[in-house]
N, C-alpha and C positions, 0 to 999 in steps of 0.2 A: 361727563365730569362737570361739576358745578364750579363756577368761578369763586375765588375766595371772597368772603364777605368783607366789606369795609369795616374798619374799627368803629366801635360805637362812639357817639358823641358823649363826652363826659363833662358834667358840671360839678366842680368841686366847691363845696360850701364850707367855709371855716367859721367856727363859733368860739367866742371867748367863754361862753357858758359851758361848753362841752369840754370836760376835763380829760377823760380817758377813752371813751368809746368812739369807735368808728363804725358807721353803718352806711348802707347803700340801698337804693331801690331804683326801679325803672319808672320813668315818667315819659310815656310815649316812646320816641326813638332815643331818648337821652337816659344815661345812667347818672343819677345824682349820688355823689359821695359826700357824706357829712363827716367832717374832721374837727378835732380840737385845733384852735388857732395857734397853739404853741409848737406844733410839729414843724420840722425843717422841710425844705423843698424835697430833699432826698427821701425823707420819711413819707411825705405826701405821695411822691411817685410810687414808692413801694406799696403803700396802702391802696392807691388807685388801681394798680395792677392786680393786687390780691382781690379787691372787691369786684372788679370787672370780671375776673375769672370765676368768682363765686356766683355772681348773677348769671353768667353764661352756663355754668353747670346746673344751676337750679332750673333755668329755662329749658335746657335740654332734657332734664328729667320730666318736666311737666309737659313738654311738647316733643315726644319722641318722633324720629323719622319714620317713614313708611317701612323701611327695612327693619327698624327696631320693633314696629308694630307687628310685623309678620313673625319675627322671632318670639315676641311676647305671646302671640296667638298660639304658636306651636308649643310653647312652654305650658300655657294654660290648657291646651288640648291634652298634653301628656299628663298633667297633674289631675285634671278633673274628668277627662273623657277617655282615658286610657289611650290617647293618641289617635282616636278614631276620626276626629274632625281634622281634615287636611286642607286648609285654604290655599288657593294658588296665589292670591295676593290680598293684602290688607293695606288700605290707604286712607288718608284724611281727605275729606271733600268739603267744599264750602257751600254746596247747594242744598244741604239738608237742614232746613229750619224747623220742620215739624217732627223730625225723627232724630234719635241719638245715633242710630246706626242702621245699616241695611245689609242684606246678604242675598246673593243670587246663587242658590244651590246648584243650578245647572252648570255654571262655570267655576263654582267654589270661590267667588270673590266676595270680599267684605269691605264695606266702606263705613267709616266713622265720621260723624259730624265734627267739624273743627271747633264747634262750641264746647266740646269735651276737653279741649286743650286747656291745661291749667287746673283742671279738676283733680281731686285726689286720685292716686293710682288705683285704689280699690274700686272707684266708680268706673274708670276707664276699663279696668279688668272685667267688671261685671258686664258692661256693654259688649266688650269683645267676646266674652264667654257666651253671652246671650246670642250673638250672631254666629258663633261657632256651633252652638247647639242647633241652629237652623240648618246646618249642613247635615245633621243627623235626623232631625225632626222638624220639618218645615212649618207645621201648624203649632199654635200655642195651646197644645192639648196636654193631657196628663203626662204623656211620655216626655214632652218637651220640658215641663216643670220638674219632672223626676230627674232629668239630667242636670238641671241647675241646682237642685236641692243640696248638693254637696258643697256649694260655694258658701263659705262661712259668713261672708259679709253681704249676702243676697239682700236681705231686708233693709240693711243700713244703706246700701247703694241705691236701692229702689226709692227709699225715703229721701235720700239726697237729691236724686233727679226729680222727684215729685215736688220737692221744695223749690228747686231752681225753676221748674216749669211754672209753679204757682206764683213765685216772686216776679217772674218775667211778665206775667199777665196783669200784675198790679199797675194801676196808673201811677205815673211819677209826677209828684207835685213839688213845687218849690217850698211849700210850707207844710210841716207835719200836721198842722191844725186844720187843714182843708178837708 
């Protein structure tokens, strides 16, 4: 069992220019909540609670647990592979910097790079499905790609990952004119 996590640090910022909207975002370990200045302290507390919960739900959707990954893998296997791919475990790993995922067919384990966390669900689903197919067809041959052909967002997901890979290889400069 995991220990309960500490409540997040919340930075409330009031603005006289903000009239009606409330918004929030994460900045590192802090959740920043932007409020109109005219709200009462009770309204502020209500909005802070609501916005912290929204941020938490969004983060859980973007960063599912290992158990949720396994459930998602089983669902994808049922939908696209007639349930034939049966992983024994699916987990996030932090040591994959050159790959998006990996699979060991011998023990039916799948690992996904933590770099995928926060990417669109269809991209994570593609990588997960790609690794599931390796349980049925270890090589990237015609049979392998035939299994993946049914995934309707195949090309879009591959393009997204290619774009992320290309962007991460670009030099970062302080000035766009360099």
